Each structure stands twice: as C-alpha cells, then as structure tokens.
DRENFI-413723 format. One record per residue (C-alpha): x, y, z; residue in one letter. Coordinates in steps of 0.25 Angstrom, whole numbers, plus 5000, padded with zeros to 4 digits. Layout:
N
XYZA...
% end
This chain:
889
502249134907M501149184916I501249144931T500149084939P499949204947E499849294934E498749184929Q498049204942R498049364940L497549344926T496349254932A496049364942E496049474931R495149394922T494249354933R494449204931Q494949184946A494849274958H496249254963W496249384971R495049354979R495849304991W497049384995G497749465007P496649565008Y496549565023L497049695030S498049685040E497349795048R495949825048Q495949885062W496250025064G495850065049T494950175045V493950085039R493750015052E493650145060D492250195065Y492750295075S492250435075P493650505072H494350405064G495350335073N495450205066A496550155075G495850165088E494450125083Y494849985078L496249955085P497049835084H496449785097D495049785091H495449715078A495349575083R493949605089S493249695079R492649655066A493049745055Y492149825046R492949835033W493949735032G494749625040E496249615044D497049485047G498449435047L499049385034V497649365029G496749355016I495349375012S494449375000D494449504992N493149554999H493749515012Q492549425016R493349305021L494749335028C495849245032F497049275041A498049225051V497949245066A499049205076L499249195091W500549165098N500049135111G500549265117N499849375110D498649455116P497849445104I497749345092L498549395080K497549425069E498049555063R499249645062L499549745073F500049885072G499950025078L498950125073T499350265070N499050315084A499850195090E501150195081G502250305084N502350305069H500950275065G500250145061E501250025060D501049875060V501749805071K501849665065E502849595055Y502249535043Y502749515028F502049495015Y502849385008L502149354995D500849374988N500349354973T499349454966P498249344967T498649304981H498949164976S500049164986Y500249244998M501249245009K501449335022S502249325035L501849375048Y502749375060K502049345073Y502749365087P502749245097Q502649345109A501449425112A501249525101F501649665108P500449745104Y500449835116G501949855116R501949905101L500850005104V501450055117E502850075112E502450135099N501550235107A502750265116R503650305104R503650435097D503750455082R505250475083A505450335087Q505250205078P504050125078E504050005089F503949875081E503649735084L505049695082V505449795093D504549725103T505449605104G504349505101V505049465088L506349435096A507049305092E506049295081D504949255091R503849255080Y503149175070F503249195055D501749175051V501849155035V500449145029V500349105014E499149095005Y499149014992A497849014982K497448884976V496348954969S495749094970P494849044982E495748934988D496848994997V497948915004L498448965017V499748925024Q500248985037I501648955042S502048995056V503548995059T504149015073N505349105071R505649105086G506549025095P505448955102E504248875100A502948955100H501448935099P500649005089I499149005086H498749015071L497349055067L497049065052P495749145052T494649155042L493549265044W492449345037F492549495036R491449545045N490449605034T489149555042W489249655054S489049785046W487849765037Q486449705042P486049565037D487449545031S487749395029P488749335038K489849235033P490249115041Q491449035044L491248885049S492048765051E491748655041V492048505040Q493448485033A494448385029P495148325041S496448405038T495848535040C494748615046R493948705038T493248845039I492148875029E491849025026A490549055020E490249205015H489049255008P489849314996T491249244997L490549104998G491248995005R492748965008R493448865017W494648885026L495348745027Y496248745039C497348635041E497448575055G496948695064P496748665079R495348725078D494448825070L493948945077W492749035073F492249165077T491549285071E492149415065N491349495074E491749615083T492049575098N491149695103T491249645117E492749665117R492849795110L491649865114F491049795126G489749755118V489249615117P489749535105N488749485095R489449345095T490449285105P491349255093Y492049385088T493149425079K494149405091D493649265094G494949195090F495849285099H494849265110A494849115109H496349095107L497049215114V496049235125E495549085126G494049115125R493548995119T492149055117G492749155107A492649055095V491348995090N491248845093P490348825081L491448855072S490748965064T490949115063G491549225054T493049205058K493749075060A495149025062A495948895062A496748885075H498148825074Y499148815085F500648775085S501848795094T502948815083I504448785086A505548885082P505648885067G504448795065Q503348835055T501848795057K501048795044V499548805044V498748785031R497348835027L496548855014R495448955011L494648895000S493448904992D493548744991Q492648675001P492948545007G494448525003L494848395007I496348425007E496548575008P497948565012F498448455003D499748454995C499248554986D499248654997F500748664997E500848654982M499948774980I500748864989F502048824982R501348854968E500848984973R502149034978L502848984965A501849064957E502049184965A503549174963D503349154948A502449284948F503449374955Y504649324947R503949364934R503849514939L505349534942A506149414938P507449494941G507149504956L507849404965T508149384980G507849504989E507249594979A506249484974L505849464988R505549604991V504749624978Q503949494981R503649544995Q503249684990A502249624980F501749534992A501549655001G500749724990L499849604988L499649575003W499249715005S497949704997K496749725006Q495249715006F494849855008Y493449885012H492850025015L491550085012A491650235017I490150265017E489950135026E491150165034W490650305037L489250285040T489350145047G488650005044D487149975046P487549875057V488349955067G488450085074P488550205065P489950265064P490250395072P489650525065A491050585064Q491450485054R490550545044L491450675045R492750595046G493750515038R493350475023N491950535024R492150585009E492350445004W490950385006I491050324992H492250244995L492050094995Y493149994995S493049844995E494249804988D495649734988I496649854989L498149864990S498449925003M499749995007P499849885018D498749815026K499149865040W499550005040E498750045028Y497649945026P496950035016Y497150085002F497950205000C497750274986A499250304983W499850184990D498950094981L499450164968A500850114972F500349974976H499849964962A501149974955I501849844961P500449774961L500349804946A501549714944V500949594950I499449624949D499049734940P497549704941D497649724956F498449854954A497549914944K496349874953H496849954964Q497050074956L495750064950D495050044963L495450174969L494850254957T493550184958R492250264963E492250184976W493650234979Y493850364972M493150484977H492050544968P492850664968N494050584962G494950574974Q495550434977L495450384991P496750404998A496750305010Y495850255021E496250355032W495850475022A495350445008F495350595006S496850605008D497550624995V498650524990N499550554978P498850534965P499650414960V498450324955H498650364941A500150334941W499850194948A498750164937A499750194926W500850114932R499949994934V499550004920Y500950004915Q501449894924I500349804919E500649834905Q502149804907Q502049674915I500749614911Y500549674897G499149724900R498749874898S497449894906D496950024900R495650004906Q496250014920F497050134916L495850204910E494950174922R495950224932V496250344924F494850394922Q494650394938K496050464940L495550574931L494550604943L495650594953N496550684945F495350784945T495150774960W496650814962W496550934953V495250984959N495550954974R497050964976K497451084967D497051194977A497351314968E497151244954G498551264950N498951124949N499751114962V499151004971F498950984986Q498650844987G498850835003G499850745009F499850654996L500250525004G501550595008L501050605023D502050695031N503050735020V502650885021G502650995030V501150985033F500050875032D499650915018R498350845019S497850935031Q497651085031P498951155032L499351235045P499651355036T498351345028G498451345013G498851215005H500151155000I500451154985D501051014984Q502250974975S501850824977D500350844975G500650924962T501650824957S500750704960W499750774951M500750794941G501050644941M499550614941Y499450694928C500550624922L499950484926N498650524920L499250574908L500050444906T498750364908I497950454898A499050434888L498950284889E497450284888L497550374876A498250274868K496850204867D495950324869N496350464863P495450524873V496450514884Y497450604876E496550714880D496650674895I498150654894A498250794889T497450844901K498450784910F499650834903F499050974904E498750954919H500250904921F500751024914L500051114924Y500451034936I501951034931A501851194930R501251194944A502451114949M503551194942N502951334940H501751404945R501951544939G501651674946G501751664961E502151524959A502051414970I503351344967E503351194970L504651184964W505751244972D506851284962E507951304973E507751174980D507451094967G506251034973F504751034974F504051074987Y502651094992D502151234993V501251285005L500151374999H499751465011L498351535013P498951665010D499451614996D500951615001R501751494998H502751415005R503651304999T503751185009L505151145006K505050995011V505950915002R505050785001S504450694992M503450804988V504550864980G504850734973L503450704968I503550804957P504550694950L503350604949L502550694939A503350644926V503050564914E503750544901A502850534889L503250434879E503350474864P502550354859D501450394869T501450534863L501550484849A500250394851A499450514857L499650624847P498550714853E499150704867F500550734861R499950854853K499350914866R500650894873L501450964863E500351084863W500651104878F502151104876V502051204865R500951294870N500951284885R502451304889P501951364902D501551224906L502451124898S503651204903A503451144917N503451004912V504750934912A505050914898C503950914887M504650974875Q505950894876T505950744872H506550654882G507050504881E506350434870G505650564866E504850564879R504150684885R504250714900L503150764908L503650794922A503450904933V504950914935V505850944924D507350894922R507951004931A506950984942K507050834941L508550844943V508450934955R507350854962I508150724959L509350794965G508650794979R507850664976L509250584974L509950654986D510250564998A510150685007A508750705002E507750604996F508650494991L508750385002S509450245001P508150184999H507350284990G506850424991L506450485004R505150565005S505850685012L507150735009S508250705019R508650855019C507550875029H508250785039A509150895043G508251015038T506750985041P505751075034Y504951165044V503751245040F503251345051W501751365053V501351465064E502551425072G502351275070V503451205062P503051105052H504251015048R504650905039V505850825044D506550705036Y506050575043L506650455037P505750355044G504450365052E503650495053S503850575066D502450635065S501050575066G500550635053A499850535044F499850435056G501350445057G501650315050N502050385037S503250475034N503650545021W504750635028R505850555023G505650405021P505650325007V504250295002W504150204990F502950264982P503550394980V504950334977N504250244967Y503650354960L504950434959I505650314953I504550304943E504650454940A506150454938L505950334928R504950424920R505950544920F507050444915Y506150404903R506250544899Y507650594903F508250454901G509750444903D509950594900G509650634915L510450584926T510450634941V511350604953E510950494961C511150504973P511250654972S512650704973G513250564971S513750594957G513050464951R512050504940H510850414937L509750424926T508350444932L508050294929A509350254937E508850344948V507550274948A508250144949D509050194961E507850234968L507250104966S508450034971R508450114983R506950084986L507149934984A508349934993S507449955005L507049805004F508349744999L509549705008S510749795007D512249755008A512049735023G510749645021G509849765027R508549795020R508349945023P506749925025F507049845037E507549955046G508349905058H507349805064R507049695054W506949565062P506449475050F507049395038A507549475026K506549405017E505449495023L505149635018V504249745023L503849855014F503749985022Y502850105019E504150195018Y505650185022F506550265030D507250375022G508650345027D508650195031S507550135022G506950065034A505450035032G504450135039V502950145040G502050035036A502849905035S501949835024H501649945014Q502049865002T501049944995G501950054989W503250004995T502949874987G503449964975L504749904978V504249784970A504249874958M505649934961L506249794962L505649754949M506149864941S507549854946T507749704946A508549634935P507449574926T507149484914A506849564901P505349564903E505449604918A506449714914A505349774905G504349774916R505349834926A505649944916A504149974914S504049984929H504950104929S504050184920R
% end
C-alpha cells in the first residue's frame, strides 16, 4: 500500500500540489562565500566576514539557524537566540574560514539533522546552544596559535559545555498542506541550574529591492488576530500573502533587511531600522533600533523564559496561506505533528524493513542530512562580475579574476549541497554521489539535480561541467553518466518506472562533455588523460591543477581510468536507449571502440611506451612527462592506482541478443583488431551466465591490485579503504626538483599543508565516494567471474572470499564507522564525543587508522551513501531483498 508521503510525491510529480515549495532551503553560511565577495582579489573570507553578517544585507541569498524558505527564497523563516551572555544575537552558525583555521574552514557549533521527508512534510533538527558567552574570540585565537601538526580547537575544548550547561533547541516543522506549515520549537535546559533564554522566531524577505532600480519592495506588518496569538502579515509582489501566527509572544519586533552602513563603513544609513536591529534592541538595549509602527521587511516574535534544569519550554507558530485563522493552535496542531511523524516512519520503514535499532537510526539521519542540505542557490556570473545598476561598480580586477569564463552561468535553483556551512555551493562530482541515495527516497529530485548541471545555463558552451563555486573551471571526475545510469536503475527497481526521457536527455548533453574531455584533456591525442587534481586534492606529489615545477605534464592513471569508466557508462546507457531506438547501437559502438583505445593506452603503449602499469609493483602510477620528452614514474601508491578498477562492465547475453548490430560489430573488433581487444580484460571467453567482460584490468592485474587493496599494511583499514597506502608511513615518497624535495607522507587524519585550503586530505584517510565506487566495481567483476575467483581478505590471512563477499566486507567496515562496537564506541566519534549516542555526524572523511571523523562535520552528501550500504546489507523481506540486490549492480 502506498504511503501518504509517496502520495505527496506523486502529487508533486504530476503537478497537482506543490509540496516542495517550502523546505530547508536557507544556507547556514552566506557570509564568506564567493558569490558575496566583491573584493579586487577574491578574498571572500575577509570581504564579508562573520562579524559583518548580522549587519550587511546579502546580495545572492540568505542564511539562518534551522530555517526554511520558499523555493525562490523570497520569504525566509529561522530561529534566533540569546542567552543573556553572548556579545551578539545568535542568528547563524559560526566557524573559521580557511585563513583562520589551522586545518582550514571548520564550523564551530554543534547541530544535528534528526529527520526529514522528501516533501518536507515533517522536519526535525537539533541545535545545542551554550549558556555561557559563546567563545568567538577564543576559538579564533587558539586555532590561529596552533600549527597544522596540532588538532583543531573545538567548542567542546573551550569548556563552555561543561556540566551540560547548554540548551537543546529542537525545531520541528509539519505541513498541514503545501502552503500551511506548523512550527514547534522546544528548548530544554540540560544544565544543572536555571538559566534565562530569549527566543526570536524570525521572518524576513530576501533583499531583492536594493540591487535593481524601481524594484518593488515587499512588506511585513502586524495585523489584528485572535486573542490567543499575534500575527505578522507578509505581502510580496510574486509570492502573494502569507501569515505567521505566533502563540503568546511578549512582543513583535520589526526592522528592515538593510545594511547598517554606519556601523560597517561609517556612512549614514538610509533607514534607522537595519538588518541588525534586533541585536541592537535586545543585546545593546537600543530601543530605537526597532520600528514602533510595526512594519518592515524583517520581523521577530520575542519570547523570554527562565528554564529550570531538565525543563522544556515549547513555542508554537504557524506560517500559512490561510488568513484570519480563529484557532491556529487548536488540537489539530498536535495531531498533525503526530500524523506526519507516523507517516515519515511508514515511508522509511518500506525502504529497508530489515533495519532495526542503531542501523535504522543511522540510515534515517543520513537521509535527513541529505534532505536538510538542500539549498536555494542563486548566482548570475555576468551580473556578479559587472555589478548591479544600483551600487558601485566592482573592482576592474574581477573581470580578469575568478570564474570570468563562465558568464553564461545563471543559477536560481534548489540544489543538493555537500553541506550548508563549509560547502554552501554545489560541487559537480559531490552532487553525483548525492543523487544515489536521493534516488531511493525521491527519484524525481535526484534526476532533476543531474539534469540541471547539463543544462545550458550551467554547462559551458564548450561542454565542460562547472566544478564548484571557488573555481568553475576546475575539473572533477566525470561521474555524471554513472550517476544518471544508477538513478535510472534505482527508480526502475524500487518504483517500477523507466524514465528513458531523462536518460536520453542527460545522455545527449554528456556527449558534449565527453567530447570536451577528449579535446581538452588528452594532451598528445593518445588516449592518456590529464584531468588535473580530479577532486583528490593533495594526494599527489604536485598540485596537478597548477603548472608543474618541472614543466611538462602528468599522464594520469586516474584521469585515464575515469575516462575509461566514462566510456563504459555511456556505452551502457546507449545500449539501454538502443532497445527503443536502433540509432543508439551506432553510438554504443563508438564508445566501445573508444574504450578499447583507452584500455590499450592503460596497458600497453607500444614503441617507447609510457607505462602507467608497473609490472614489478603490480600497480598503476602516474607518469611525469618532462619537456625534453623524458618520462618519470611517480611511484606513489594511492587511490590514483585503484581508480583503474572502476572501468569495468559485464555485458549481459540478453542485451547482446537484443541488439544484433552491436553484437556483430563487437565480434568484428574481437576478430579483426586483436591489437585493441587483447588489452581488454576478457572479450573472447564467456563468463558467468555467458556474460562478456569489458575492463581495463584483466584477471591477473585484478588479483595483484587486490593483493595491495586488501592488505592491512597498505589500503585496507578497519573502516574501509585508505586513499593512500600505509606503506608511505615509514617510507614517504620524495621527488627532487632542483634541490627542492616534494614529498608524500601517509597522514591518516588532517592535512599538514595549506594546499586546497588545508581542510581536505587524501593522503591516508577513508573517503566514502571512492570506496563506494570500488565496492560497485567489485560487484560488477563478480557478475562475470562468479564464485570462480576468490582472493585473500585480508591479504595474508588465509581467508579466501569471492569478490561479492569482499564487497560485503568493505561495506560492513564502512558502516561500522557509525555503529557501536563491543565496547560501545562508535569510531566516527573520535575521543571527544560529549553527546547522546542517538546523535550522528556524517564527516567529510575518516581517519585511516582510528576511523575518527575528519573535515566537514555535516557532509551527509557523499557520506550519506552509508544509507545505501546499510540497505544492501540488512536482512530484509523478499521485496526489499530484491531491491538490495539491485543496488549492488
């Protein structure tokens, strides 16, 4: 039986009701971002720092604490707090920028996404607010004092959370209808003494009127309401009218969402009522800071309580399209919350009925994090570069600076973010991984995300996909085709729908992107690619996105392998489309032929070969191609040498039988071009179930690579695969250039350099995205080899497993990061976990030895893939078992 949440998704898909119009689309950090940076030299953190955020109206978006907005971010709602001690009103999350943190950017707050549904019919989040003054200065000063060899100085280290002296602020949303949202804020004193708190649920309009001449200005005002509440009316020229019903506040305050130019720049304000008016009124005691006429573009309901230890104060509000509600908080209010929570339970229970207890809680919070990390993302590069009609022109240097080649890019969409504080912008290859678990719970949204980046207002006219806001021209691994195919499969298997229109639309655009790769990233036209850093940041000897100190270029094992994988992904999609349109058989043949050339380049170059495969080590390496045509193998054993495993596909016999023209051309290549087909894993011998195997690595190479991959002294950690072999812990790789050493050491946790901001490290930790791809690749190899191939796992243990069992073992190790061991410890916690076991954080990556969470603490994006791993390993009912098996394909 279809659940109510699935009914809402159907209504959304068929456009009968716009259930997604309101959602958690507020950023958690708009300050310090590239799009708000109008400095000459692109120093975003200094141009609009945290200290300016409360006083400066943003140009491109809004941020807030546990907030929501409509899908065009015209009207926003969030929570503000003051504990009576802080120097500022708490309206947004605080953290350190790249320049301030000893390991780069890092949020210095504790908050948890507890629940969410795809239509946002029910949402729940927790923010932990200290009762002592928030230690802004100490966090900045201590992290500045520490070097990169020392750990980050966190909020828990300051002592402000001692004896649990903080408030748990739980914010819940439940939708009565698509335009009627109930809000419940529960504040609990966890400390040993009573403590006061001011709570300011805040409603405001994004400032759109200050940037264009004669732009209409919306308005908030107090209107007459039933005696049980006070009401704020919001009137917007395109959104229409909405009403915020507030139960029993002390007062309503109004100001304008306008920059306090006097505070920031010493220039007289246009209005006495500025964006920081509530801070000035409450914290500084300036009564003239709020508008006595109860009108403006920013409004708040003021609640004050002194809460006893263990006591909870509940505040109820309602943001609705229904005017003049007589009883907005009647008994139906509580009933709706109970119903929406029960409906959320039913929806998630259908996905993995075999999951229970801790595993179910982890999966639920992983999905919640993905859904809470949706964000309204607005950026028009041409306007950003040239400036607005109203306002001073940007510095001329900007026209020669960041993202100047992307003047076509125009974004005004709801996008899936890696997280909304450290990465409050889309990242192309991150988003591909987000789409996989999102497809399980909301395939329409997942498909929309992948489709968007291929549209002409994102994709460059030359075919390049934009990488991320800091540098759209950087190159991310080409995983878009893989994601599109997997999303297509997941929707088929779980929901019984085959959206060929989506698949064909994305495929046609990816043909342009593939051509861009071939034309731009194959320096010598020999099918060996130089993609740059390819998202792996500091894993190599050099920064592969920058000119090399040696000159020349690097022939990349990972870049070439990614392109081999890309070929096979596009081949697979073409074969699927060919079932309805024989024209795609020709295109499939083209990608088959291109894959053969890439496989030959990876395995044998002929003549004076540049060998990416090192026969002595049994591993793939990058090769440095010097200006004088000499070559040097860069023998760093890293994820770069494991990526070749990803270029694998098993061709099903029924597919070949259904497409006789493609099969005929395939057989022609096998017979007539042995120089090409000999480099492919196994085209002549039929495997399990008469399958054919297309792979860069043959059986012998596969076994040798797996010998290192499954070696605990190299890549295999207790919690997944390390991105750099542990062999470099005692033997760093050193490459000398004109007397200067360039070295790669094994670093299980934080980076010891400032490369890429210093907040990302691929020299040893466990990263979910590449682990997940390797698990999938092993399952594809197993479909061909079946039980006829086993390997030692771990290497040297004497225990032999099939490749499917190896994939299961890696899945178990990754999932174990979040599950309690025999001693009750969850590895991701590290050694400083001060909170309840029910709470989970999904870190950017994990220490290669201990499994402790490292990097961004809320990167549910690709770390949310744990939801898939848990689903595929849970004992399930027959229907769900079929789903789980399909996820492994």
